[in-house]
N, C-alpha and C positions, 0 to 999 in steps of 0.2 A: 352386213347385208341384211340388212335386217329385213328380218325377215319379216308375213304374216308372218308376215310375217309376219302379217309380217310386219305391219306397223301397229304398235299398240297405242291407242290414244284414249279417250275418256269423257264424262259429263259432270258439269258443275252442279251448283245447288239447284235442285229440282224446283220448278215453279209450283205454285199452288195448284193442286189438282183435286177434282171431285172424286169422292170415294167411290170406287167401283168394286162391287163384291163379285168375285169370280168363284165358281164352284170348284171344289177340289176334285182332281182327277187322279185315280190310281194308275200309274204308268211306270214303265221301267226305262232304263237307259236306251235299250235297243229301239223302243218306240219313238224316242226323241229324234232319232235320225231318219225316220220315215216321213214322207210327205203325207200328212193326214189333215183333215179339216175338222174343227170342232165348232159347232154353232153355239154362240154365247149370247145371252140377253142381258143388257145393262139395265138393272132394275126391271121395269116393265115397259116394253115397247108399246107406244100408243100411236094410233093412226092420226094424222093431221086432219083437222076439220076446217078447211078453208071457208066453208059456208058460215060457220059460227063466227069466225074472225071477221069476215066482211060485214055480217049483219050487226055485230056489236059496234064496229067502227061507224056504220051509218047511223045507228040509233044515238050514239054519243054525239056525233056531229049535229044531228037534228035537235037534241036537247040544248046544245050550246047556241044553235042558231035561233031557237025560239025563246031563249032567255029563261028557260024553266028554272024555278027555284026549288024544285023537288030534289033536295040533296039525297034523299034515300034512294031515289031512282038512279041518280048518278053513281052512288056508291055500289049499287047492285050491278050496274053496267060495267063499272071499272073492275069489279071483282070477276065478272064473267070474262071481261077482256083479258085480265091477268091470267086466269085459268086457261083460257083459250090459247093465249100466246105460249104458255108453257107446253100445253098439249100439242100445239100446232108447230112447234119448233121443227126444223128440217129433220126428217128421219132418213138416215143414210142406210138404205138397204143394199145388200150385196157388197158390203165393205169387208175386205179381207185384211187382216193384220198378220203379217209374217212373224212367227216366233221361232227362234233357233231350237228351243226345247219345248216339250209338251207342258201343259198346265200342271201345276203341282210339282214341277221340277225346277231346279236351279242350275246355272251354268258354273262349273268349277273352272276358274281361270288357270289353275295350276295344271290340272289334268286335261284341260280343253275338251271336256265332255259333260254331258248332262247327267245329273244325279238327283234322286228324290230329295225333297226338302219339306220341312214342316210348314214353313211359311215362305212365300215369295211376294215380292212387291207387285201389286196389281197393275194391269195395263191402264194407263191414264191418257186421256185425250186433251188436247189444248187447241186454242185458236192460233192463228199465225202470229199474233202479238204476244203469245205466251200465257194468256188468260185461260183458266181451266174451263172445260166444257161441262155444263151441269144438266143439260137436258137429256132426255132418255132416248136411246135408239139401240138397235140390234146390230151385231157385227159377228164375224166368224174369224177364227184363228187358223192359220195354215202353219203346220209344224215342219221344219226342215232347215238344214244349213244351206248357205249360199253355194252356188256352183261357179264362183268367180274368185279371183284374187281379192282379198278383202283386208280391212283393218278395223279395229274396234274404237268406238267412241265411249269414253268414260268421263262424264262431266264432273264427278266428284274429285277427280285427279286434275282435270284441266277444264276450267269453265269455258274455254274456247271450243270445247266439244259439245256444248249444250245443243240439244235437239228437241223437237216437239212432234209428237204424233198427232196428226190432224184428223178431224172427224171423217174425212173422205178416204182415210187409210194411207195417206202419203206421209213421209217423214221430212220435216223441214230442218235444215241445218242453220242454226242461228248465225254462225260466223259468216257464212257465204250467202245465205238466203236460198240455197238450192233446195229443190223439191225432189225427193226420191220416191219412186214408185215400187210396186210389188216386183220382187226379183232383184232389186238393188240393195235391199237391206233386210235384216231380221233382228228382232229384239232379243236381248240377252237378260233375262230376269235373274237377279240374285236376291238374297234375303233382305238386303238393305237398299240396293240401287237398281236402276234400270239402265243397262248398257245397250248398245246397238252395234251390230256387225254390218259394215258398209262396203260395197264393192268399190274398187279403185275406178276412177274415171279420169281420162286425160284432160277433160275440160275442168273438172272440179279440183283435182289434186295438183295445184299449181304452186304451193308453197315450196320454199327452197329445199327442205329436207326430202319432201316427196319427189321433187324433180331429181334430186341426187339419187334416190333409191330406184326410181323407175327408168331414168334415162342414163345417168352417168354410170351407175353400177354395171348394167349389162354391157355397155360399150367398153368400159374399163376391163371387164372380165374377158371379153372377146379379144381385146388387144393383148391382155396378159396371156391368154391361152395360145395366141399366135407366137409370142416370143418364147413361151415354154416349149412349144413344138419346135421352134428354131434351135433352141438350146439342145433339145434331145437329138435333133438331126446332126448338129455339129459333133456331139459326142459319139454318134454312130459312125461318122465319117473319119474321125481322127482316132486311130487305134491307141495312140499313146495316152489319150485321156481316159481310157477305160481300165484304169487300175481299180483296186477294190473300192476306194472312196468315190471314184468316178462312176462306177456301176451303181453304187448306193445313191449318188446324186441323180443318176438317170431314173431310177425307180421313184425317187421322191418327186422329181419333175413330172414324170408320167402320171403319177397319182394326182398331183395338184392340177395338172392340165385337164384330165378327165373330170375331176370334181367341179372345176370351174365351168366346163362345158355344160354339165348337168344343171349347174346353178343358173346359167343363162336360160336354159330351157324352162326351168320352173318360174323364172321371172317374166319371161316374154311369151311363153306359149302354153302355160299351164291350163288356160281356159279351153284350149283346143285338144287337150289330152283326155283320153278315156279314163275312168276311175282306175282301171288296172294299170294303165301306162303311167298315171300320176303316182301311184304307189310304188311302181318299179323305179321311177326316176328318184323318188325320195330315198329309197333303200340304197340305190347306187351312189347317190351323194354321200350318204352316211359311210358306206364302205370306203370310198376313195378318199374322203377327207381324213378318216381315221388312218388310212394307209400313209397318206402324206405326212401326218404327224409322227407316226411310228418310224418311218424311214428317216425323218429328221433326228429322231432319237438314236437310231443306228449310227448316223453320221457323227453325232455328238460323242457317242461311245467309242467309235473308231478313232476319232481325233484325240480323245482322252488316252487311248492306248498308245497312239503314235507319239504323243508328247510326253507322257509319263513313264513309258517303258523304253529306255534307251536302246535296248537291243530288239525291239519289236520288229523294226523294218529289216533288220539284218538276219533274222532267224529263218527266213525263207518259208514263212507260213503259207500254206496253200490258199491262194486267193479264192479258188472255187469252193473250198471247204467253208471258209468264213462267209462267203457270199450265200451259200446254201443255208447256213445257220441263221444269218441275218434275214433271209427271205422267209424262212419258216416263222421267225419271230414277227416280222412286220406284216406280211400278208396273212399269216395264220391267226394272229391275235385280232387283227381287224375283222377277219371273217367270223371269228367266234363271237365278238361283241355284236356284230351286225346280225348274225343268226339268232342270238339271244333276244335282240330287240324285235326281230320278225316273229319269233316264236311267241313272245309275250303279246304281240299284237293280234296274231291270228290263230294260235293254238288254243283249242278249247280246254286243254288240260292245265293251262296256266292262267285261266281267266280269274281265278281267286288268288293269284300270286300277290305278294306285297309290292312287287315291282309295278310302277306306273305304266300305262299303255302308251306307246308312241303315237298311235292314231295316225299313221301315215295316210295321206290322201283325204283327210276329213275336211278341215278348214283350209288346208294347203297340202302340197305334195310332201313337204318336209315334216318334221315333228310338229304335232299340233298341241303339245302340252309342255309346259316348262319343266315339270318334275321329270318327265321321261327324257327330255333334252339334257337335263343335268346328269341323270344316271347313265345314259347311254352315249353321250357325246362330250359335254363340257366337263364332266367328272373325269373320265379317262384322259382327255387331252390336258386337263389341268395337272394331273399327276405326271404325265409325260413331260410337259413343259417345266415342271418343277425339277424333275430329274435332270433335264438338259441344263438348267441354270447351275445346278450343283456340279455337273461334269465340267462345264466350261470354267467355272470358278476355280476348281481344282487344277484344271489344265493351265489356266493363266498363272496360277501361283507356281506351278512346277516349271513353267516356261521361263520365269524370271531367273531361274538358276542354271539355265542352259548356256553353254559356251557359244561363242560366235561360230564355231564349226557346225553348230546345229541349226543353221539358217534354213535348211530345208523344212524342218519341223516347225520352226517359227513362222515361215511363210504359209505353210499348210494350215496352221492354227489361225493365222490372220484371215486367210481366205474363207475358211468355214465359220469363223466368228462373224463375218459379214452375213453369211447365210443364216446363222442363228439369230442375229439381231433382226434380220428381215422377217424370217418365218417364226421366230420365237417371241421376241419382245412385243411385236405388234399383235400377235395372237394372245399374248398374256393380257394386254390391254383390252383386247376383244372380249376375253372371258370376264375381266373385271367390269367392263361396260355392261355386259349381259346381266350380271348380278345386281349392279347398281340400278340399271333401268328397270329391272324386274321389281325391285323394292319401291321404286318411285313412279311406277306406271309409265316409264319411258319419258318422263318430263325433266330429267336431271342432266343438264349439260350435254344435250344431244350433239351440239356442234363441235364440242371437244372430241367426242368419240368418232365423229365423221372423219377427222384427220387420219386416225388409225384405220378406219374402214377404207379410205381411199388408198392408203399405202398397201393394205391387204389385197385390194383388187388389182393393184399394179405390180404384184410380186413377180410376175413373169418377166416384165420389162427389166426390173432391177436385177433379177437372177441372170438374165442374158448379159447385162452390162458388166456384172461382176465376174462371171465365169467364162464368157465367150469373148467379150471385147477387151482382150489382153493381147499385146503385140505378138507374143509367141504363139498363141492359139490362132490368131488371124492369119499369121504367116503360114502356119501348118495347114489351115483350111484352104488357103490360096494354092499351096503346093498340091493338095489332093485334087482340087477342082480344076486348076489351070496349069499345073506343071511347075517344076522348080525354077526353070528359066524365067517364066513369067513372074513368079514370086520375087526372084532376085532383082528384077527390074523395078518392081514397085516397092520393095522393102529393102533398099540398099543399106540404109543405116542399121537395120536390124542384123543383117548378115555381117557387116563390119564389126559390130559389137559382139556378135556371136563368136567370130574368129578370135577377137581379143580375149574373150572370157572362156575359150574352149578348155584351157587348162584347169579351170575351176569347175567344169561340168555344170555350167549354169545356162545352157542353151536349150535344154529339153523343155517340152511343154507339160511335163507331168506336174501335178499339183504340189508335189513336195519340193519343187525347185522354183526359184524366182525367175 
């Protein structure tokens, strides 16, 4: 989901531009985030003299009409005309150029924040056809980040992102021809390139990937959250499902459901949130996604114990005790990592820490910097996913040596293997895609990663199909909601098979039984 995500994009080869000398401004990072205006003068602003221009044209026309051979007079007039034309070029007063960072500062794409720089590329103006503007005029710079969901244009990574800053202060997108006004974009100056941050627009963002991100993702997440809620409800209704693994699954489903709800809020309503609410939503997303991953890790560990320790199920271990230990691990570790990120972002005592700032609520409600996202989210989840792979590989190897009498453990392993493939493998590709697109500015095989993104946003539906849409579970739900007699009328075949298999204890709906 990508996020400002959220969408990273880019500018190609910059067109020829007139050199504009900008004064250096001593400023710090905090100032870059405030809305301030700095008046700038490009070379020397000169007032137009329309009288001189008109008079020169009339005199030149008169000389031509009279057939005068005085070439010296013509040369003088042509020189006056040339100087007058240069001086009388349109002067755009009250032109405001929005800049994400203050002058003399550059935008760090890794930390997603402004920082002082020795040199930054100057602001350059172009005509709509891409030709550089060479006449002189004054303009002012307004400093501050956008207050809308946005994506970046980086022409050096993708020529399709080429844009031109026009003399009237508007930004022209070469690919679509759209004109963006003040409030819809801001410039991101680096030491070598000029990028732009652009607000999402329903009219403008019509390519396939942006439609997926803006329309399909939120709808898919809502559908997923509904089915996750339905799964949670079924496990609450059927007491037999609430063994130790069932309780762990409920916690994982709950965490994923809440995380997806907050994700929908950031994608569809972030522009309506106050800064405080936006930061809060970003922090909640962080906590609940971490919790979902750690509860999946708990499930993998418990399946490992079930498969690899033959006497684990028979020892009569206290379910409550194990669940308490698992809860302290999953909820507690998620809380610690989340609080560390919050402390780094807002605590004055950690401002000089080596850890990158998450910058919740800056350019988006979620993390606004790649380095912080790696340290506080993708790093921990990558470690957890790696451990899960190891646990399942060991479990699969041990399962091969089990006898047929161990069908309960084999079934349990198969059931939760499906969960791991769903929540583990797809998220592994999500992590890989993050690092690949980070190195390629989001231009490498986006459509391949979209497949895994779509699977991720539909996790709730798949979990519901795997864990709820099983005959034994559906029958038990029907018994709870409608009564046994009603269930027997609708599921006759199931009860006949249950009676035939009663001696083998295969009719229960517990996860360890087929």
